[in-house]
C-alpha positions, 0 to 999 in steps of 0.5 A: 462075102456078099453071099453070107451077108445075103443069108443074114439079110434073108434071115433078118427079113423073115424074122421081121416079116413074121413079126409083122404078119403075127401082128396082122393076124392078131397073135401079137400086139403092135407098138401103136394103138392106132395101127394093126401092124408096125413090126419093131417100129412105132409106125407101119410106114418106116416098117414097110420101108425097112422091109422094102430095102431088105426085100429089094436086095433079096429079090435081085440077088435071088433073080441074079443067081437063080439060074446058076443054082439050078442049071445043072439039074439034080445030079447027086454028084453036084459039088457042095457049093452048088447045094449051098447056093441052092439052099441060099436061093431057097431061103432068099425066095422064102424071105422075098415072099414074106417081105412082099406080103409085109410091104403090101400090107404096110400101105407105105406108098414111099416104100412102094415107090422105092421098090418100083424104081429099083425094079425099073433100074433092074429091068433096064440094066441087068438083062433079066428077060429071056435070052439076056435081053434088055426091054426094047423101046416098047418095053420101056414105054410100057414100064413108064406108062405102068409107073405113071399109072401106079403113081396116080393110083397111089396118089388117089388112094390117099389124096390128102396125105399126098397133098400134105406131103407136097405141102411139107416139102414146099414149106421146107424149101421156103426155109432153105431159101430163107437160110441158104448158106448156114441153115438153121441148125439141127435143133431148130429146123422144126421151129423154122418150119412152123415160122415158114408156114405161119408166114405163108398163110399170113401173107394171103388167103390160101386155097381151102385144100392147102389149109386143110392139109397143113399141120405140125409134123414131128419129122421133115418127111424128106431127109434131103430137105431136112439137111438143107434146112439144117445146113443150108443148100450145101447140106442138101446137095451133099446129101443128094450127092452121097446117095447118088454116089453110093448107088452108082458105085454099087450098080457099077460093082454089080452088087445086089445091095445097089437096089436096096440103096435105091429103095433107101434113097427113094424112101428118104424122099418121103419119110424120115429113116435117118431119125431111126437108129435101125435105118442109120445102121442099115445106111452105114452098112450100105455105105461100107459096102459101097466103099469096099466095092470102090476099092475092090480092084486095089487089093491093099486098099480093099483089105485095109478098108475091109479090116477097118469095116470089120473092126468098126462095125461092132463098135458102131453097133454098140454106140448106136444102141447105147445112144438110143438107150440114153435117149429113151432114158431121157424121155422116160425121165421127162415122162413122169413130170408130164404124167403129174401135170396131166392129172393136175399135180402142177406144183409137183410137176414143176419141181420134177421138171426143175431137176432136169434142166438138160433133158427138157432143153432137148425135148420140146414136149417137156418144155411144153409140159413145163410151161403148161404147169407154170401157166396153171400155177399162175407163174405167167412170165416164167411160163411164157419164157419156157414156152418160147424156148419150146416154140423154137424147137417145134412147129406145134402151135400150142406153144403160142396158144398157151403163151397167149393165155399167159399174156392174156391173164397177165393183162397184155391183151395186144401181145396175147392177140398176136400169139393167138393169130400166129398160132392160127396161121401156123395151122389154119385149120385149127379152131382153138386159137380163134375160139380163144381170141373170140372169147377174149374179144367178148370179155373186152367188150369188142363185140363187132370183132368177136361177132366177125370172128365167130362167123369166121369160125362157124364157116370153117369146115369141121371133121365130124370124126374129130370130137374136139373140133365139134366141141369147139364149133359148138362152143363158137355157135353158142357164144354170144358176144353181147353176154360176155 
């Protein structure tokens, strides 16, 4: 049964790899304008991670059966099972070669880390060395040193990205510490992240490096901490326990899928696989294999579990695909009023948004578009209320920026100042909230405060490749509080 599953995974790996390699060669277009290779995903990171899981299974299955396939030479009278095994190994070897190219080209360091951990466990457990020996103490030491060097190299390659990931985990840990029992709920974990980051930077001055890497992520970039934020410490521990249980059961059952589960588990520490339906299906497959492995020695229970798995698999597949289609249809529905708002048809956008009350409540982007359209048409009180709902679902400071503009236009300068300040603390490297606050001070005749804020803005670092930051920096440089 596992051999058949491995053939399926090898074919899938080859197809996915050729899709990415054709994008890399310029023969087909990727799914994101900012990346050359994304496969069927919208980003090369998840693509590399998905391929890495399949690659781990294929590599370790191929290595484990390679000797059995060719130990009898090439005699013509070999049984058909041996020839079938050779064909499967050849197919799996081709899949491994293609998958390795894709993982290397994806630059997904989390996928590299998962494969490295899987390789280490394989070397220490499966006796792949000549004579069926495990590596000795010197071998283990060499492996550990190599892992440390590879980790250091991966960190140096994208230092800012790595520091940013560590900062995200730090903020998520703060959310869990503040809500350890019940969590904040599935819809509000990103909003809670934004609040934690604002409190962190409001508390005291932080190093410039930390301020520069703080952003407003759309995903948790750590599935375990994500479930900790949503459900509290219990969710964090339960998700970790489930991952460990699946890996241990599959390792004890000597399943090649154990190494795919290892890559999956490590990848979940630094990415967002469970936010993507492809990874959710793959995770269910690994979970089903672990269940069958655990029940393998209990014949009746095993047969029952196998039958249930076979029956439920197509049902789960259909429901997953259907739910993804419903989600995309909802996104398409709210995209149209967003496009109307982008070209200045604000009244028309408001009318379209008002007809989609359920869709926009689940989509913080739609709430932002709705609130912005209300702001542009002068409906400031309604806009502030809509933007506050969106801010609860997102860590994007623009909700507070536009809310500040609404409050300022409504004559509530003190409340507007609080919103601008909060937006700045949420992402302290952003210039826009401070520029708006500086200009508001100038209009109110608060010359000293406007001048001090102008100097603060001019002292902030500017990315020369970011045209928006350069424009805001020039706007502050040309600003004269005396003439406002």
